[in-house]
C-alpha positions as CSV (number, residue, x, y, z in Angstrom):
1,M,-9.3,12.8,-23.6
2,E,-8.7,9.2,-24.5
3,A,-9.0,6.2,-22.2
4,D,-5.6,4.6,-22.9
5,D,-3.8,7.9,-22.4
6,L,-5.6,8.5,-19.1
7,E,-4.8,5.0,-18.0
8,Y,-1.1,5.3,-18.8
9,R,-0.7,8.6,-17.1
10,A,-2.6,7.5,-14.0
11,R,-0.8,4.2,-13.7
12,T,2.7,5.6,-14.3
13,M,2.2,9.0,-12.7
14,S,3.8,10.4,-15.8
15,G,2.8,13.7,-17.4
16,C,0.1,14.4,-14.8
17,I,-0.5,16.1,-11.5
18,P,-0.3,13.2,-8.9
19,P,-2.7,12.9,-5.9
20,D,-0.2,14.1,-3.3
21,V,0.4,17.3,-5.2
22,V,-3.4,17.8,-5.7
23,S,-3.8,17.5,-1.9
24,R,-1.0,20.0,-1.4
25,L,-2.6,22.5,-3.7
26,L,-5.9,22.2,-1.8
27,E,-4.1,22.5,1.6
28,R,-2.3,25.6,0.4
29,G,-5.6,27.2,-0.6
30,R,-5.2,26.8,-4.4
31,A,-8.5,25.2,-5.1
32,E,-9.0,27.3,-8.2
33,V,-6.0,25.6,-9.7
34,V,-7.4,22.2,-9.0
35,E,-10.8,23.2,-10.5
36,E,-9.1,24.6,-13.6
37,Q,-6.9,21.5,-14.2
38,A,-9.9,19.2,-13.6
39,G,-11.3,20.6,-16.9
40,R,-8.0,20.1,-18.7
41,G,-7.7,16.3,-18.5
42,E,-6.1,16.1,-15.1
43,W,-7.8,13.0,-13.6
44,F,-6.6,13.3,-10.1
45,C,-7.7,17.0,-10.0
46,A,-11.1,16.1,-11.4
47,L,-11.6,13.4,-8.8
48,A,-10.6,15.6,-5.9
49,W,-12.7,18.5,-7.2
50,A,-15.7,16.3,-7.7
51,R,-15.4,15.0,-4.1
52,L,-15.2,18.5,-2.8
53,L,-18.3,19.6,-4.7
54,G,-20.2,16.5,-3.5
55,E,-19.3,17.4,0.1
56,Q,-20.8,20.8,-0.5
57,G,-24.0,19.4,-1.8
58,R,-23.2,20.3,-5.4
59,Q,-23.6,16.8,-6.7
60,A,-24.8,17.8,-10.2
61,D,-21.8,20.0,-10.7
62,A,-19.5,17.2,-9.5
63,R,-21.1,14.8,-12.0
64,E,-20.4,17.4,-14.8
65,V,-16.7,17.5,-13.8
66,L,-16.4,13.7,-14.2
67,A,-18.6,13.5,-17.3
68,P,-15.8,13.9,-19.9
69,Y,-13.7,11.2,-18.2
70,L,-16.7,8.9,-17.9
71,A,-17.5,9.4,-21.6
72,T,-14.1,7.8,-22.6
73,G,-15.3,4.5,-21.1
74,W,-12.1,4.5,-18.9
75,W,-12.9,2.0,-16.1
76,T,-11.1,3.9,-13.4
77,A,-13.4,6.9,-14.1
78,V,-16.5,4.7,-14.2
79,S,-15.7,2.9,-10.9
80,A,-14.8,6.2,-9.1
81,T,-17.9,7.9,-10.3
82,A,-20.0,4.9,-9.3
83,E,-18.5,5.0,-5.8
84,L,-19.2,8.7,-5.5
85,L,-22.8,8.3,-6.7
86,E,-23.3,5.4,-4.2
87,G,-22.0,7.6,-1.4
88,W,-24.4,10.3,-2.4
89,G,-27.3,7.9,-2.2
90,R,-27.8,7.9,-6.0
91,V,-27.5,4.1,-6.2
92,D,-29.6,3.6,-9.4
93,E,-27.2,5.8,-11.3
94,A,-24.2,4.0,-9.9
95,I,-25.6,0.7,-10.9
96,E,-26.5,1.9,-14.4
97,I,-23.1,3.3,-15.4
98,T,-21.5,0.2,-14.1
99,R,-23.9,-2.1,-15.9
100,V,-23.1,-0.4,-19.2
101,R,-19.4,-1.1,-18.9
102,M,-20.1,-4.7,-17.7
103,E,-22.2,-5.4,-20.8
104,A,-19.4,-3.9,-22.9
105,G,-17.2,-6.6,-21.5
106,H,-14.7,-4.7,-19.3
107,P,-12.9,-7.4,-17.3
108,D,-13.2,-5.6,-13.9
109,A,-16.8,-4.5,-14.3
110,L,-18.6,-7.7,-13.5
111,A,-17.2,-8.1,-10.0
112,F,-17.7,-4.5,-9.2
113,Y,-21.2,-4.5,-10.5
114,A,-22.1,-7.6,-8.6
115,R,-20.8,-6.3,-5.3
116,L,-22.7,-3.1,-5.9
117,L,-25.9,-5.0,-6.4
118,A,-25.3,-7.1,-3.3
119,R,-24.8,-4.0,-1.1
120,H,-28.2,-2.8,-2.1
121,G,-30.4,-5.8,-1.6
122,R,-29.8,-7.6,-4.9
123,A,-27.4,-10.2,-3.7
124,E,-29.2,-13.2,-5.3
125,E,-29.1,-11.5,-8.7
126,A,-25.4,-10.8,-8.2
127,F,-24.7,-14.4,-7.4
128,V,-26.5,-15.6,-10.5
129,L,-24.5,-13.2,-12.6
130,L,-21.2,-14.4,-11.1
131,R,-21.8,-18.1,-11.1
132,P,-20.9,-18.8,-14.7
133,H,-17.6,-17.0,-14.2
134,V,-16.4,-18.8,-11.1
135,G,-13.3,-20.0,-13.0
136,E,-12.0,-16.4,-13.2
137,W,-10.2,-14.8,-10.4
138,S,-12.1,-11.5,-9.9
139,P,-15.6,-12.9,-10.3
140,A,-14.8,-15.9,-8.1
141,E,-13.6,-13.6,-5.3
142,A,-16.7,-11.5,-5.7
143,L,-18.9,-14.6,-5.6
144,V,-17.5,-15.4,-2.2
145,D,-18.2,-11.9,-1.0
146,V,-21.9,-11.9,-2.1
147,A,-22.8,-15.5,-1.4
148,G,-23.5,-14.9,2.3
149,A,-26.0,-12.1,1.7
150,A,-27.5,-14.2,-1.1
151,G,-28.0,-17.2,1.1
152,C,-25.9,-19.2,-1.2
153,D,-22.9,-20.2,0.9
154,E,-23.3,-23.9,0.4
155,E,-23.6,-23.5,-3.4
156,A,-20.6,-21.3,-3.4
157,A,-18.6,-23.9,-1.4
158,E,-19.6,-26.6,-3.9
159,L,-18.4,-24.4,-6.8
160,L,-15.1,-23.7,-5.1
161,I,-14.5,-27.3,-4.1
162,A,-14.8,-28.3,-7.8
163,L,-12.1,-25.7,-8.6
164,T,-9.7,-27.2,-6.0
165,E,-9.5,-30.4,-8.0
166,H,-7.4,-28.5,-10.7
167,E,-3.7,-28.8,-10.3
168,C,-1.9,-26.0,-12.1
169,S,0.7,-27.2,-14.6
170,D,1.9,-23.8,-15.8
171,F,0.9,-21.3,-13.2
172,P,-0.2,-18.5,-13.7
173,F,-0.9,-19.0,-17.4
174,C,-2.9,-22.3,-17.4
175,C,-5.7,-20.8,-15.3
176,R,-5.2,-17.1,-15.5
177,G,-3.7,-17.0,-12.1
178,L,-6.6,-18.7,-10.3
179,D,-4.7,-21.6,-8.6
180,R,-6.2,-24.0,-6.1
181,Y,-4.5,-22.4,-3.1
182,A,-6.3,-19.1,-3.7
183,V,-9.6,-21.1,-4.0
184,I,-8.8,-22.8,-0.7
185,E,-8.5,-19.5,1.0
186,W,-11.9,-18.4,-0.3
187,L,-13.4,-21.7,0.7
188,S,-12.2,-21.2,4.2
189,T,-13.9,-17.8,4.3
190,V,-17.2,-19.4,3.3
191,R,-16.8,-22.2,5.9
192,E,-16.0,-19.7,8.7
193,R,-19.1,-17.6,7.7
194,Q,-21.2,-20.8,8.0
195,G,-19.9,-21.3,11.5
196,R,-17.7,-24.3,10.5
197,T,-14.6,-22.8,12.0
198,E,-12.7,-26.0,12.6
199,E,-13.0,-26.9,8.9
200,A,-12.0,-23.3,7.9
201,I,-8.9,-23.4,10.0
202,A,-8.0,-26.9,8.8
203,L,-8.3,-25.7,5.2
204,L,-5.8,-22.9,5.8
205,R,-3.4,-25.2,7.7
206,T,-3.5,-27.7,4.8
207,G,-2.5,-25.1,2.3
208,G,0.4,-24.0,4.5
209,S,3.0,-21.5,3.2
210,T,1.8,-22.1,-0.4
211,L,-1.3,-20.0,0.2
212,V,-1.2,-16.5,-1.2
213,N,-2.0,-14.9,2.1
214,G,-2.5,-18.1,4.1
215,G,-0.5,-17.0,7.1
216,E,-2.3,-13.7,7.4
217,R,-5.7,-15.3,6.9
218,L,-5.1,-18.1,9.4
219,A,-3.7,-15.6,12.0
220,A,-6.7,-13.3,11.6
221,M,-9.1,-16.3,11.8
222,L,-7.5,-17.6,15.0
223,G,-7.7,-14.1,16.5
224,R,-11.3,-13.5,15.5
225,N,-12.3,-16.7,17.2
226,G,-10.3,-16.1,20.4
227,R,-7.9,-19.0,19.9
228,L,-4.9,-17.3,21.4
229,D,-3.0,-20.4,22.4
230,E,-3.0,-21.6,18.8
231,L,-2.0,-18.2,17.7
232,R,0.9,-18.2,20.2
233,E,2.0,-21.6,18.8
234,F,1.6,-20.3,15.2
235,A,3.7,-17.3,16.0
236,L,6.6,-19.7,16.8
237,G,6.3,-21.5,13.5
238,D,6.0,-20.8,9.8
239,G,3.4,-18.1,10.4
240,A,5.6,-16.1,12.7
241,D,5.2,-12.7,10.9
242,A,1.4,-12.6,10.6
243,A,0.6,-14.5,13.8
244,L,2.9,-12.5,16.0
245,S,1.5,-9.2,14.7
246,E,-2.1,-10.4,15.3
247,L,-1.2,-11.7,18.7
248,V,0.5,-8.5,19.7
249,R,-2.5,-6.5,18.5
250,L,-5.0,-8.5,20.5
251,L,-3.0,-8.5,23.7
252,E,-2.2,-4.8,23.4
253,E,-5.9,-4.0,22.8
254,D,-6.7,-5.9,26.0
255,G,-4.1,-4.0,27.9
256,D,-1.8,-6.9,28.4
257,V,1.4,-5.2,27.2
258,E,3.7,-7.6,29.2
259,G,1.9,-10.6,27.7
260,A,2.6,-9.1,24.2
261,V,6.3,-8.5,25.2
262,T,6.6,-12.0,26.5
263,A,5.1,-13.5,23.3
264,C,7.5,-11.4,21.2
265,R,10.6,-12.4,23.2
266,R,9.6,-16.1,22.7
267,A,9.3,-15.5,19.0
268,V,12.7,-13.7,18.8
269,A,14.4,-16.6,20.5
270,T,13.3,-19.0,17.7
271,D,13.5,-16.5,14.7
272,S,16.6,-16.6,12.6
273,T,15.6,-13.4,10.9
274,S,15.0,-9.9,12.3
275,R,11.2,-9.8,11.8
276,S,10.3,-10.8,15.4
277,A,12.9,-8.4,16.8
278,Y,11.4,-5.6,14.7
279,E,7.9,-6.4,16.1
280,L,9.2,-6.4,19.7
281,A,11.2,-3.2,19.2
282,Q,8.1,-1.4,17.8
283,L,6.0,-2.7,20.6
284,L,8.5,-1.4,23.2
285,A,8.8,1.9,21.5
286,R,5.0,2.4,21.4
287,H,5.2,2.3,25.2
288,G,8.2,4.6,25.6
289,R,10.6,1.8,26.5
290,W,13.3,3.2,24.2
291,D,16.4,1.6,25.8
292,E,14.8,-1.8,25.6
293,A,13.7,-1.3,22.0
294,I,17.2,-0.2,21.0
295,A,18.8,-3.2,22.8
296,V,16.5,-5.5,20.9
297,M,17.4,-4.1,17.5
298,R,21.1,-4.0,18.3
299,V,21.2,-7.8,18.1
300,P,20.0,-8.2,14.5
301,A,22.0,-5.1,13.5
302,E,25.2,-6.7,14.7
303,A,24.3,-10.0,13.0
304,Y,23.5,-8.2,9.7
305,P,25.5,-4.9,9.8
306,G,24.8,-4.2,6.1
307,D,21.0,-4.5,6.2
308,D,19.7,-1.0,5.5
309,C,16.2,-1.8,6.8
310,I,17.6,-2.9,10.2
311,L,20.0,0.0,10.4
312,H,17.3,2.6,9.5
313,T,14.9,1.1,12.2
314,L,17.7,1.3,14.8
315,S,18.6,4.9,13.9
316,V,15.0,6.0,14.1
317,L,14.8,4.5,17.6
318,Y,17.9,6.4,18.7
319,L,16.4,9.6,17.3
320,D,13.1,9.0,19.1
321,A,14.9,8.2,22.3
322,D,16.8,11.5,22.0
323,R,20.1,9.7,21.8
324,P,21.5,10.7,18.4
325,R,25.1,10.7,19.5
326,D,24.8,7.1,20.7
327,G,23.2,6.3,17.4
328,L,26.1,7.6,15.5
329,E,28.6,5.7,17.6
330,C,26.5,2.6,17.0
331,L,26.5,3.1,13.2
332,D,30.2,3.8,13.3
333,A,30.8,0.5,15.1
334,L,28.6,-1.4,12.5
335,A,30.5,0.3,9.7
336,A,33.8,-0.9,11.2
337,A,32.3,-4.4,11.2
338,R,31.8,-4.0,7.4
339,A,35.4,-3.0,7.0
340,G,34.4,0.6,6.7
341,E,32.1,0.0,3.7
342,E,29.6,2.9,3.6
343,A,27.8,3.0,0.3
344,W,25.1,5.7,0.1
345,D,22.2,3.3,0.7
346,L,23.7,2.9,4.2
347,Y,25.4,6.3,4.7
348,W,22.2,8.4,4.4
349,I,20.8,6.7,7.4
350,R,23.2,8.7,9.7
351,L,22.3,12.1,8.3
352,P,19.3,12.8,10.6
353,L,21.5,11.7,13.5
354,I,24.2,14.1,12.5
355,A,21.6,16.9,12.0
356,A,20.3,16.2,15.5
357,C,23.8,16.4,17.0
358,D,25.5,19.1,15.0
359,G,22.8,20.8,12.9
360,V,21.5,20.5,9.4
361,D,24.5,22.2,7.8
362,A,26.9,19.7,9.3
363,A,24.8,16.8,8.0
364,I,24.7,18.3,4.5
365,A,28.4,18.9,4.5
366,Q,28.9,15.2,5.4
367,A,26.5,14.2,2.7
368,R,28.3,16.2,0.0
369,S,31.7,14.8,1.0
370,H,30.5,11.3,0.3
371,A,31.6,9.8,-3.0
372,E,27.9,9.6,-4.1
373,G,27.0,12.9,-2.7
374,G,26.4,14.5,-6.1
375,T,23.9,11.9,-7.3
376,W,20.2,12.5,-7.7
377,Y,19.4,10.0,-4.9
378,A,21.7,11.8,-2.5
379,A,20.1,15.1,-3.5
380,E,16.7,13.7,-2.4
381,H,18.0,13.1,1.2
382,V,19.7,16.5,1.3
383,A,16.6,18.3,0.2
384,E,14.6,16.4,2.8
385,L,16.9,17.7,5.5
386,L,16.6,21.2,4.3
387,A,12.8,21.1,4.0
388,G,12.5,19.6,7.4
389,A,14.4,22.5,8.8
390,G,12.1,25.0,7.1
391,R,14.6,25.9,4.4
392,V,12.4,25.1,1.5
393,E,14.0,27.5,-1.1
394,E,17.3,25.8,-0.5
395,A,15.7,22.4,-0.9
396,V,14.2,23.5,-4.2
397,A,17.7,24.7,-5.4
398,V,19.1,21.2,-4.6
399,L,16.3,19.4,-6.4
400,E,16.4,21.7,-9.4
401,E,19.8,20.3,-10.2
402,H,18.2,16.9,-10.7
403,A,14.7,18.0,-11.9
404,P,14.0,15.1,-14.3
405,D,14.6,12.5,-11.7
406,L,13.1,14.3,-8.7
407,R,10.3,16.2,-10.4
408,H,7.6,15.1,-7.9
409,D,9.6,16.1,-4.9
410,L,10.5,19.4,-6.6
411,A,6.9,20.1,-7.6
412,R,5.6,19.6,-4.0
413,H,8.1,22.2,-2.7
414,L,7.4,24.6,-5.5
415,V,3.7,24.5,-4.5
416,D,4.7,25.3,-0.9
417,L,6.6,28.3,-2.2
418,G,3.6,29.5,-4.3
419,R,5.4,28.7,-7.6
420,V,2.5,26.7,-8.9
421,E,2.9,27.4,-12.6
422,E,6.5,26.1,-12.5
423,A,5.3,23.0,-10.6
424,L,2.6,22.2,-13.1
425,A,4.9,22.7,-16.1
426,L,7.4,20.3,-14.5
427,L,4.8,17.6,-13.8
428,Q,2.9,17.9,-17.1
429,R,5.9,17.3,-19.2
430,Q,5.1,14.1,-21.1
431,D,7.9,11.5,-21.2
432,P,8.2,9.2,-24.2
433,R,6.2,6.1,-23.8
434,P,7.7,2.6,-24.1
435,L,7.9,1.5,-27.7
436,V,6.2,-1.8,-27.0
437,A,3.0,-1.5,-24.9
438,G,2.1,-4.4,-22.6
439,T,-1.0,-6.4,-23.4
440,G,-3.1,-8.8,-21.5
441,P,-3.3,-9.4,-17.7
442,W,0.4,-10.0,-17.4
443,C,1.6,-6.6,-18.6
444,E,5.3,-5.9,-18.6
445,E,4.9,-2.2,-18.9
446,P,6.0,-0.3,-15.7
447,P,5.0,0.0,-12.9
448,F,4.7,-3.7,-12.4
């Protein structure tokens, strides 16, 4: 095993057994396959097997499973092993293996190591380690996390304030992605922890929409501090998405469903997009108010008849309401509004409705009659219909025609049929790597 190869396969899910297939093997009683593959360089098998052994009290055996991966120095293996060791109460071992990688200079190890120390009574030591690296994203974020336990919130705030004085001229390259707006968010976290809530909220409001997660952070902060009136106001402005979700969650938890519905309807009235309508429709659906939910989503669907996300949401509502025929009629009307345009990315949405009305075979026949019905992406939907109807062998036959593109879907179903060797052979086929490998923090190698 070699660290770069492990990293590439784990990151791209190429030439390896992915986590969902590992879970499927275990669910289907094929633990011996997972154990065997764990010893053959399959990282996700090794991790799952080590967890199982640890749950059985066989921690030494679990450690042996992970040892070859750990020996490569691959950070993912180091951090995962450390987390397992910590969970087993073997904190000193977790700290030691992480320290080794930190001292070797791995860019992710310092923040991980510091948080680990802080969780186990060594927060001051962690803060001291992080302080010289406050100009780097990961250590700065970790410093904010450990400062409270270290009793160093004010010092952390001073360090962060100094960073906000920097205006990026060539973001993200001039400061490795650590721009002042991210620092403002972290500073607000420290101020809230100090009980200086007004200042924390003011910081987030000052940053506005330029903050990385400013809307979500401000909404959560308002919610945590019981400032529902401000949250309602925020939900009608720039922070509509995050604020409305937070407001609905809080009102729903308090049993005030009508209050949540009213808040959503107010937001819908001022929202030029479909986001508030989606929030309201999901709220109504959670409480069995299907007809109201459908009526809400019909409005943005008619305004944007070619938006696949809106149409999919609407079709699912019709299905859940046991109104598939009405759903098809609605989709037909929306297709007419598009002058009959029905590319596959919109057409597939009607297939579950057809299956609910006339059966799976009718839906498949309709799919295959479409101009794009022979493509790999159409095969994916056809196979899903067949598998959902318990016709797994037929689903496999469909997927086998497009095996290179749909190997993961095919492998999952092969495992279900007990054809494990075929599934593994399919997954472990190594695709050629890109000729130019990405380097540095701004890697261009997929997945991005």
